[in-house]
N, C-alpha and C positions, 0 to 999 in steps of 0.2 A: 381506457385500459391503463392500469398502474404500471409505472416503470419499475424494474427490478434491478438491483445492484448486487453483485457478488464481491465481497471484500474478504481477503485473506488476513488472518491475524487481527481480527476486529474486536477481540474481547478486552483490549486495553489500549492505552496510548493513542497514537495517531489513527489507528484503525477504528477504535471506538468513537473518537471525535468525528471521524468521517461518517460513520454509520448514523450518528445522531444528527449531524448536519443534513444528511440525505433524507432521513426520516422526517425532519422538520420541513423539508422541501417536497414531502409527499411521495417519497420513493420507498418501495418495499425492499426487504433485505434478505440475502443469504450470506451468512457469516461463517467464518471458520475460526477455530481456536486450536492451539497445539496441546496444552495441558490443562488449563483451568476451566473446567466445565461450568463451575459456579459463576465465574465472571461472565461467560457467554450467556448463561441462562438469565442473569441479571440484566444484561443488555437487551436480550429478546423481550423481557418484561417491560423495560423502559421504552423500547420502540413501540410495543403494543399500546402502552399508555398514550403514546403520541398519535395513535390511530392508524398505525401502519402494521403490516404483516411481516413477520421475520421467522426464519428458521436458522438453526446453528448445527454445524457438523464439525467433528474432530478431524483435523488434518495436519500432518507434519509435512510442510511443503518441501522439506529436504529429502523426503523418501518417495521416490518416483513410483515405487511399487504400490503405493496407496492411491494413485491417481485414478485408475480405472474404476475402483470401487466408489471413490468420491464422485466421479462424473455420473455414475449410475444413480447414486443417491440424489444428486442435484436434479437429474432428469426426472426421477420419480417425484421429488418435491415440487418441481415446476408443474407437473401434471396434477398432483393431488391438491396442492394449495392454491394454484393460480389458473389451472386449466390451460397451461401454455407449454410450448416445447422449447422456449428460448428465454433468455434474460437480456437486459439492455446494456448494463455497465459492468465492466470488470476492473477491480482495483487490486493490483498485486502489491500488497502492503506488508505481508508477513516478513519478519526479519529477526536476526539475532545480533546482539551487540558484543562483538569480540574484538579486542584491540591488542596491539603489540608491535614492537619495532620489526622491521624486516629481518634483522639479525636474530630476533628472538621468537619469531612466529613458527610454531611447529606445523608439520604437515597436517596433523589432525584438525587444528584450528582453521588452517587454510581451506581444507576440504569441506568443513562444515559451512564456512562462509560461501564457498563455491556452490554447494548443494542447495542452500536455502536462497541465496541472493541472486544467483544466475541460472544454474542448471534447473532448479525447481521452477523458477519463473518462466523460463523458455519452454519447458515441456508441459507445465500445467496450462499455459496459454495455448499451446498446440492442441492439447486435449479438449480445451473448452471452446475453441474457435467455432466448431459446428453448432454450439448452443448459443452463441452471441447473435442477437438479432441484427439483420441488416440495418444500417443506420445507427448502430450502437457506438459505444465509446470505451476505450481502454486507457487506464492510467497506470503507469508503472512508477513506483517510488524509487528515487535515487537519493542523492545527498549533496549538500553544498560542498562537501569534501571532495567531490569530483572536480571542483573549480579551484578552491583554495586548499591549503595543506595544513594539517595539524599532526603533531607527533603521535605515532602509534596506530594510524589508520590506513597504512599502505594497502593491506590486503582487502579490507572492507571497501575502501574507496575504489580500488581496482575492479571489484565485482560490480559496483554501481556504475563505473565507467562503461563496463561491458553492457549493462542494461540500457544505457543511453544509446549506444550503437545499435543494439538489438531493436530498440523502439523505433528508430528511423527505418530500419529494414521492415519491421512489422507494419508500420504505417503505409509503406509502399505496397505490401502484399494485400492488405485488407481494404485499401482504398476502393477497389472496384465494387465492394459490397457497401460502400458508403460509411464504413467504420473508420473512426479516427483513433490514433494512438499517440499519446503524449507522455512526457515525463514530468512529474513534480519532484523537485529537489529541495527538501527542507534544510534550513540552516539549524543552528543550535536551538533545540526545543526541549522544554522541561517535561520529560516523561520518565518512566522507570527503565527506559532502554539503556542497556549497557551499565546497569547498576544504579541508575537514577542520579548520577553525579551532577548532571545539568539541571536537575530539578531540586536537589537537596543540599548541594554543597555551595554555601554562600560565596566562598572565595572563587570557585569556578564560575559561578553565575556572574559575579561582579567583573571578573576578567572578560568573560565573553560579552557582557553588556557593553564594555568599553570598545569592543571591536564591531559593534552593530550600530548602524546609522540610527535606527529607531530607539536605541538606548536600553533595550532589555532583551532577555532571552524569550524566544517564542513560546506560545502556549499550544497545546494540542488543537484547540479550537481554531487557531490561526491557520493551521495546515488543513484541517478538515473542511474549513470554509472555502479554501482555494479549490480543493478537489471537488466539493459539491458544486461550486460555481462552474467549473469546467464541464461537469457532467450534465447539469440541469439547465444551463443557459444555452442560447443559440450560438454555440461555438463550433459548429460543424466545419468551418473553414480553417480551423486551427488543427494542424496535425504534424507529427514528426518534430515537435518542439520540446525544448527543455524549459520549463517554467520554474524558476527558483523562488522559493518562499522563505526568505531568510531575514527579512527586515533590513536588508542592506548590509549583510555581514562581509567584512574584509573587502571593502570597496577600494 
């Protein structure tokens, strides 16, 4: 029986790279997107060409009122597409890149970060737990910025710090079902996240590269490969851990 992964925010960036890495490892996919249905459809097509099955659903992970309908859609898709009542892997990846100093962060920005990066992850996981198969795995995305500090990321990194604490408690609660829960914390990675400056701005990239032991900014595939490895390899004895994938940033 094929394994099935549910990845939030998989139409681009780290989510897309993770989806493709998992499809290559013969995992089927349920993906979500916030706005860009065309990107999601293109990913589903690419996954299909790799010989795997995939479905995509629109979901704003910052809007809790959408969760019951989403869970109902996932339940129906599991039955109609796979003849199953559960999936195996949950990757809470969806995020928004909003930055600003503590002095200049408005309540509205703080609340959006809170809703998407912590409140949404907490309650979407809560809603999906009954659908995760015993022996399954959960990966929550954090950030290297919860270990090292960069100007303008106090609110964002604080939400991710909360995710790391949440994941340890989650790991304890789901352990009786044989489910593991871990954090992957990417360092500087070249995507369109936060306006794409780590991907497109040569000055920013050069500076960050000077702070990274491996000598360059990460690629989405670097992070997707780590997540796929944790999910598809025999890593059931790893739980409640923070795995940083940063190329040795700010050592």
